[in-house]
C-alpha positions as CSV (number, residue, x, y, z in Angstrom):
1,X,5.1,11.3,-4.2
2,X,7.4,13.6,-6.2
3,X,7.0,17.1,-4.8
4,X,9.5,18.9,-7.1
5,X,12.6,20.9,-6.5
6,X,11.6,22.1,-3.0
7,X,11.3,19.8,0.0
8,X,7.8,19.7,1.6
9,X,7.7,19.4,5.3
10,X,5.1,16.9,6.4
11,X,2.3,17.9,8.8
12,X,0.7,14.5,8.5
13,X,3.5,12.3,9.8
14,X,5.2,11.4,6.6
15,X,8.9,11.5,5.7
16,X,10.5,14.2,3.5
17,X,13.1,12.5,1.5
18,X,15.3,13.0,-1.6
19,X,14.0,11.2,-4.7
20,X,17.0,11.7,-6.9
21,X,19.6,14.1,-8.2
22,X,20.4,14.6,-11.8
23,X,22.2,17.4,-13.7
24,X,22.9,19.2,-10.5
25,X,19.2,19.4,-9.6
26,X,17.6,17.6,-6.7
27,X,14.0,16.3,-6.7
28,X,12.3,15.7,-3.4
29,X,9.5,13.3,-2.4
30,X,7.1,12.6,0.4
31,X,7.4,9.0,1.6
32,X,5.1,6.8,3.7
33,X,6.5,3.6,4.9
34,X,4.1,0.6,5.4
35,X,5.7,-2.2,7.4
36,X,3.4,-5.1,6.2
37,X,2.3,-5.0,2.5
38,X,3.1,-8.0,0.4
39,X,4.5,-9.6,3.6
40,X,0.9,-9.9,4.8
41,X,0.4,-12.5,2.1
42,X,3.6,-14.3,3.2
43,X,2.0,-14.5,6.7
44,X,-1.1,-16.2,5.2
45,X,1.3,-18.7,3.6
46,X,3.8,-19.3,6.3
47,X,1.9,-18.3,9.5
48,X,-1.7,-19.4,8.9
49,X,-0.8,-21.8,6.1
50,X,-4.1,-21.2,4.3
51,X,-2.3,-20.9,1.0
52,X,0.7,-22.8,-0.4
53,X,2.1,-19.9,-2.5
54,X,1.4,-16.2,-2.9
55,X,-0.4,-16.5,-6.3
56,X,-3.1,-18.6,-4.6
57,X,-4.4,-15.7,-2.6
58,X,-6.3,-14.1,-5.4
59,X,-8.4,-17.2,-6.5
60,X,-9.1,-17.9,-2.8
61,X,-10.2,-14.4,-2.1
62,X,-12.5,-14.5,-5.2
63,X,-14.5,-17.3,-3.7
64,X,-16.4,-14.6,-1.7
65,X,-17.8,-11.3,-2.9
66,X,-16.7,-9.4,0.2
67,X,-15.0,-10.0,3.6
68,X,-18.3,-10.4,5.4
69,X,-17.3,-7.6,7.7
70,X,-13.9,-9.0,8.5
71,X,-11.0,-6.5,8.8
72,X,-7.3,-7.4,9.2
73,X,-4.9,-4.8,10.5
74,X,-1.5,-6.4,9.8
75,X,0.4,-4.5,12.5
76,X,2.6,-7.5,13.2
77,X,5.6,-5.1,13.6
78,X,3.6,-2.1,14.7
79,X,2.1,0.5,12.3
80,X,4.1,2.7,10.0
81,X,3.0,5.9,8.3
82,X,1.0,7.8,9.1
83,X,0.4,6.3,12.5
84,X,3.9,5.4,13.7
85,X,2.7,3.2,16.5
86,X,5.3,0.7,17.7
87,X,2.8,-0.7,20.3
88,X,0.2,-1.6,17.7
89,X,-0.4,-5.3,17.1
90,X,-2.0,-7.4,14.4
91,X,-5.8,-7.5,14.7
92,X,-8.4,-9.6,13.0
93,X,-11.9,-8.3,13.8
94,X,-15.5,-8.9,12.6
95,X,-15.4,-12.7,12.4
96,X,-18.5,-14.8,12.6
97,X,-19.2,-18.5,12.3
98,X,-19.4,-17.9,8.5
99,X,-15.8,-16.6,8.4
100,X,-13.5,-18.9,6.5
101,X,-10.3,-18.9,4.5
102,X,-11.7,-16.8,1.6
103,X,-12.9,-14.0,3.8
104,X,-9.5,-13.9,5.6
105,X,-7.6,-13.9,2.3
106,X,-9.8,-11.1,1.0
107,X,-9.3,-9.1,4.2
108,X,-5.6,-9.5,3.8
109,X,-5.6,-8.1,0.3
110,X,-7.9,-5.2,1.4
111,X,-5.5,-4.4,4.3
112,X,-2.7,-3.7,1.7
113,X,-4.9,-1.3,-0.2
114,X,-6.3,0.3,2.9
115,X,-2.8,1.1,4.3
116,X,-1.9,2.7,1.0
117,X,-5.1,4.8,1.2
118,X,-4.0,6.2,4.6
119,X,-0.6,7.1,3.2
120,X,-1.9,8.6,0.0
121,X,-4.5,10.7,1.7
122,X,-1.8,12.1,4.0
123,X,0.4,12.9,1.0
124,X,-2.3,14.8,-0.7
125,X,-2.9,16.9,2.4
126,X,0.8,17.7,2.7
127,X,1.5,18.4,-0.9
128,X,-1.8,20.2,-1.7
129,X,-2.0,18.1,-4.8
130,X,-5.0,16.0,-5.8
131,X,-4.1,12.5,-7.0
132,X,-4.8,12.2,-10.8
133,X,-3.9,8.5,-10.9
134,X,-1.8,6.0,-9.0
135,X,0.9,4.2,-10.9
136,X,1.9,1.0,-9.2
137,X,4.7,-1.5,-9.5
138,X,6.1,-4.5,-7.6
139,X,5.0,-8.1,-7.3
140,X,1.7,-7.4,-5.6
141,X,0.7,-5.1,-8.5
142,X,0.3,-8.2,-10.6
143,X,-2.9,-9.1,-8.7
144,X,-5.9,-7.8,-10.6
145,X,-8.1,-8.1,-7.6
146,X,-5.8,-6.1,-5.4
147,X,-5.5,-3.4,-8.0
148,X,-9.2,-3.1,-8.3
149,X,-9.6,-3.0,-4.6
150,X,-7.0,-0.2,-4.5
151,X,-8.8,1.8,-7.1
152,X,-12.2,1.3,-5.3
153,X,-10.9,2.2,-1.9
154,X,-8.8,5.2,-3.1
155,X,-11.5,6.5,-5.4
156,X,-8.8,7.1,-8.1
157,X,-7.7,5.2,-11.1
158,X,-4.8,2.7,-10.7
159,X,-2.4,2.2,-13.6
160,X,-0.2,-0.9,-13.9
161,X,2.8,-0.6,-16.3
162,X,4.0,-3.3,-18.7
163,X,7.1,-3.7,-16.6
164,X,6.2,-4.1,-13.0
165,X,9.7,-4.5,-11.6
166,X,10.2,-0.7,-11.8
167,X,12.8,-0.5,-9.2
168,X,15.2,-2.6,-11.2
169,X,14.2,-0.8,-14.4
170,X,14.9,2.6,-12.8
171,X,18.4,1.5,-11.8
172,X,19.0,0.4,-15.4
173,X,17.7,3.7,-16.7
174,X,20.1,5.6,-14.4
175,X,23.0,3.5,-15.6
176,X,22.0,4.3,-19.1
177,X,21.9,8.0,-18.4
178,X,25.4,7.8,-16.8
179,X,26.9,6.0,-19.8
180,X,25.2,8.1,-22.4
181,X,22.8,5.4,-23.7
182,X,19.9,7.7,-22.9
183,X,20.3,11.4,-23.6
184,X,18.0,12.8,-21.0
185,X,15.1,11.8,-18.6
186,X,12.5,12.9,-21.1
187,X,13.7,10.2,-23.5
188,X,13.3,7.6,-20.7
189,X,9.8,8.8,-19.9
190,X,8.7,8.0,-23.4
191,X,9.5,4.3,-22.8
192,X,6.8,4.0,-20.1
193,X,3.8,2.0,-21.2
194,X,0.6,1.2,-19.3
195,X,-0.5,-2.5,-19.3
196,X,-3.9,-2.0,-17.6
197,X,-5.9,0.8,-16.0
198,X,-8.3,0.0,-13.1
199,X,-11.1,2.5,-12.6
200,X,-12.9,2.8,-9.3
201,X,-16.3,1.1,-9.3
202,X,-17.3,1.6,-5.6
203,X,-19.8,4.3,-4.7
204,X,-18.8,7.1,-2.5
205,X,-21.0,5.9,0.3
206,X,-19.7,2.4,0.1
207,X,-16.1,3.6,0.1
208,X,-16.7,5.9,3.1
209,X,-18.3,3.0,5.0
210,X,-15.3,0.7,4.3
211,X,-12.8,3.3,5.3
212,X,-14.6,4.1,8.5
213,X,-14.7,0.4,9.4
214,X,-11.0,0.2,8.7
215,X,-10.2,3.1,10.9
216,X,-12.3,1.6,13.7
217,X,-10.2,-1.6,13.4
218,X,-7.0,0.4,13.4
219,X,-8.1,2.1,16.6
220,X,-8.4,-1.3,18.2
221,X,-5.0,-2.4,17.1
222,X,-3.2,0.8,18.2
223,X,-1.3,0.9,21.5
224,X,-2.2,-2.7,22.2
225,X,1.2,-3.8,23.6
226,X,2.1,-0.6,25.6
227,X,0.9,-2.0,29.0
228,X,2.7,-5.3,28.4
229,X,5.9,-3.5,27.5
230,X,5.7,-1.3,30.6
231,X,5.2,-4.4,32.8
232,X,7.9,-6.4,31.0
233,X,5.4,-9.0,30.1
234,X,4.9,-10.7,26.7
235,X,2.8,-13.6,27.8
C-alpha cells in the first residue's frame, strides 16, 4: 500500500518499505509478505498431485459450491505477515467423508484470498485509509474464481488490469522514464486499463463467519512445531 512521502510505522506487524524514488522524491509503502500464495497451487500439483497443471485448479474447485467447511492454512514455511510465526505448519481442518478433490482445491484458492485479507486489514489499520478497491496482478489474478473470492472475503471490489504482468510492465515504464520515452508518471498512469471488475456478493454475516472460521484454523496452525524444535525432533 502506497502511504505517500512519509514512512508509516506499522503497529500491526507489517513492513515499512520504500516503494520508489523519482525526481528526488521518495514514496513509501506498507508491505505484507505472504509465504505461500500461488505456490499453494503448485503444492496441489506437485505434492498432492490432484491437478496436472495450475489452470486445472479453477474448474476443479467449481465442481462444488463451497468447501464444505474445509479450511487450508498453507503454513508450509511458517506464516508471514501479519502473524510472523516460524513455528506454524500447514493445516487442513474440517474434513468429512464427503471431502474430496474439489473441496480441497477450493479451500486452497480461498487460503490465498484469506491471507490477503489479513494483510490488507492490517494495512488499513496502520495507514488509517479505507480501501476503495484492490488492484491485482500476477498469474493468480487470471483466475476469475479466485478474484471473486477475494472480493467476497475482503468486502471490497477487486480490479484486474488488461496487463496482469504488472511487475515487468512497471520495470519497462521506469526504463521509459529514464530514457525520456515517457515524460512523467502522470502520462504512464493514463495507460492503465481495467479488464474486469469483481464486486463482492457475499453478505456481511457470511463474510464474518468465513473469516472467523479462517482465524480458528490459523490458531490451530500457529506454534505447531515449537515443541518439536525445542526437543530437536522432526519425526
